[in-house]
C-alpha positions in Angstrom: 93.3 146.1 87.5 90.2 147.3 89.3 88.0 149.3 86.9 85.5 150.7 89.5 82.6 148.5 88.5 80.7 146.5 91.1 82.0 143.0 91.5 81.3 140.9 94.6 84.7 141.4 96.2 84.3 138.6 98.7 83.4 136.2 95.9 86.6 137.1 94.1 88.7 136.5 97.2 87.0 133.1 97.8 87.4 132.2 94.1 91.1 133.1 94.2 91.6 131.1 97.3 89.8 128.2 95.7 92.2 128.1 92.8 95.1 127.9 95.3 93.4 125.1 97.3 93.0 123.2 94.0 96.6 123.3 93.1 97.8 122.7 96.7 95.5 119.7 97.2 96.6 118.3 93.8 100.3 118.8 94.5 100.0 116.8 97.8 99.1 113.7 95.8 100.4 114.3 92.3 103.4 116.2 90.9 102.1 119.4 89.3 104.1 120.8 86.4 105.3 124.3 86.8 103.4 125.5 83.7 100.2 124.2 85.3 101.0 126.0 88.6 101.8 129.2 86.7 98.4 129.1 84.9 96.5 128.6 88.1 98.5 131.3 89.9 97.8 133.6 87.0 94.1 133.0 87.5 94.5 133.8 91.2 96.3 137.0 90.4 93.6 138.0 87.8 91.0 137.7 90.6 93.1 139.7 93.0 93.7 142.4 90.3 89.9 142.8 90.0 89.6 143.7 93.7 88.9 147.3 94.7 91.6 149.1 96.7 90.1 148.5 100.1 89.8 144.8 99.5 93.1 144.4 97.7 94.9 145.6 100.9 93.1 143.2 103.2 95.4 140.7 104.9 93.5 137.7 103.4 93.8 139.1 99.9 97.5 139.8 100.4 98.1 136.3 101.8 96.4 134.8 98.7 98.4 137.1 96.4 101.6 136.2 98.1 100.8 132.5 97.8 100.1 132.9 94.1 103.4 134.6 93.6 105.1 131.8 95.6 103.4 129.3 93.4 104.9 131.1 90.4 108.3 131.0 92.2 108.4 134.8 92.3 109.8 134.7 95.8 111.1 138.2 96.1 107.7 139.6 95.1 105.9 137.2 97.3 108.0 138.2 100.3 107.0 141.9 99.9 103.3 141.0 99.8 103.4 138.4 102.6 105.3 140.9 104.9 102.4 143.3 104.4 99.9 140.6 105.3 102.0 139.7 108.4 101.9 143.3 109.5 98.1 143.6 109.1 97.3 140.2 110.6 100.2 139.3 113.0 98.4 136.2 114.5 98.0 134.3 111.2 100.5 131.5 111.4 99.9 130.5 107.7 101.3 133.8 106.6 104.4 133.3 108.6 104.9 129.8 107.1 104.4 131.1 103.6 106.7 134.0 104.2 109.5 131.9 105.7 109.1 129.4 102.9 109.7 132.1 100.3 112.6 133.6 102.3 114.3 130.2 102.4 114.0 129.8 98.6 115.2 133.4 98.1 118.5 132.6 100.0 117.3 134.5 103.1 117.6 131.7 105.5 118.3 133.9 108.5 115.2 136.0 107.7 113.2 132.7 107.4 114.3 131.6 110.8 113.5 135.0 112.3 110.0 134.9 110.7 109.3 131.5 112.2 110.6 132.7 115.6 108.0 135.5 115.4 105.4 132.9 114.7 106.4 131.0 117.8 105.6 134.1 119.8 102.1 133.9 118.4 101.8 130.1 119.1 104.6 128.3 120.8 102.8 125.0 120.5 102.4 124.9 116.8 104.4 121.8 115.7 104.7 122.9 112.0 106.6 126.0 113.1 109.0 124.0 115.3 109.5 121.4 112.5 110.4 124.0 110.0 112.7 125.8 112.4 114.5 122.5 112.8 114.8 122.1 109.1 116.1 125.6 108.6 118.7 125.2 111.4 119.8 122.0 109.8 120.4 123.9 106.6 122.6 126.2 108.6 124.3 123.1 110.1 123.4 124.3 113.6 122.9 120.8 115.0 122.0 122.0 118.5 119.1 124.2 117.4 118.0 121.6 114.8 117.8 119.0 117.6 116.0 121.3 120.0 113.3 122.2 117.5 112.8 118.7 116.2 112.4 117.5 119.8 109.8 120.2 120.3 108.0 119.4 117.0 107.9 115.7 117.9 106.7 116.3 121.4 103.8 118.3 119.9 103.1 116.1 116.9 104.7 112.6 117.0 103.6 112.0 113.4 106.4 114.3 112.2 108.8 111.4 113.0 107.7 109.8 109.7 109.0 112.8 107.7 112.5 113.0 109.1 114.0 110.2 106.9 112.8 111.7 103.6 113.3 115.4 104.5 116.1 116.8 102.3 116.5 119.8 104.7 118.0 117.4 107.2 120.8 116.2 104.8 123.4 118.6 106.2 123.1 117.1 109.7 121.7 113.7 108.9 125.1 111.9 109.6 126.1 114.1 112.5 126.6 111.9 115.6 124.8 114.4 117.8 121.8 114.6 115.5 121.7 110.8 115.1 121.9 110.2 118.8 119.2 112.8 119.5 116.9 111.4 116.8 117.3 107.8 118.1 116.4 108.9 121.6 113.5 111.1 120.5 112.1 108.6 118.0 
């Protein structure tokens, strides 16, 4: 908790963000145990707790806090914080992606889809948004929407083609004839 003493607030935000970058870059290459993720997320939250009120309510600080809570798998708490960040910085696609990711894992798939659709309004040419929408529609077994959004994602970023085969979110529609036909044409 902030004690009113002078601390370089911007440094604390950069430091907290650096901890998140560390664990995210490691997890891209090596499996990170949840206990390690929790320890790093706790360090992030300690830095955020040291921020003064005006800094603590900044959208970048809220985004970092939300991602730390996401890392700790505290999805409901992360959603609250990330929604605040979205309201304050509605053009930050990273916040939408983090928020939708948490909503999905908190069994709020419809909310996750709506969040990503809001992100498409900000940038309709962002392939990651389209890819994630395809995944989420697949989980709902909405083949038509899954195909539409994977087609858009691949048109914007052909490298996503390499992810489809291993993406567990596509399991609900993977054997659907319409999905298979569309993927064979698209890919």
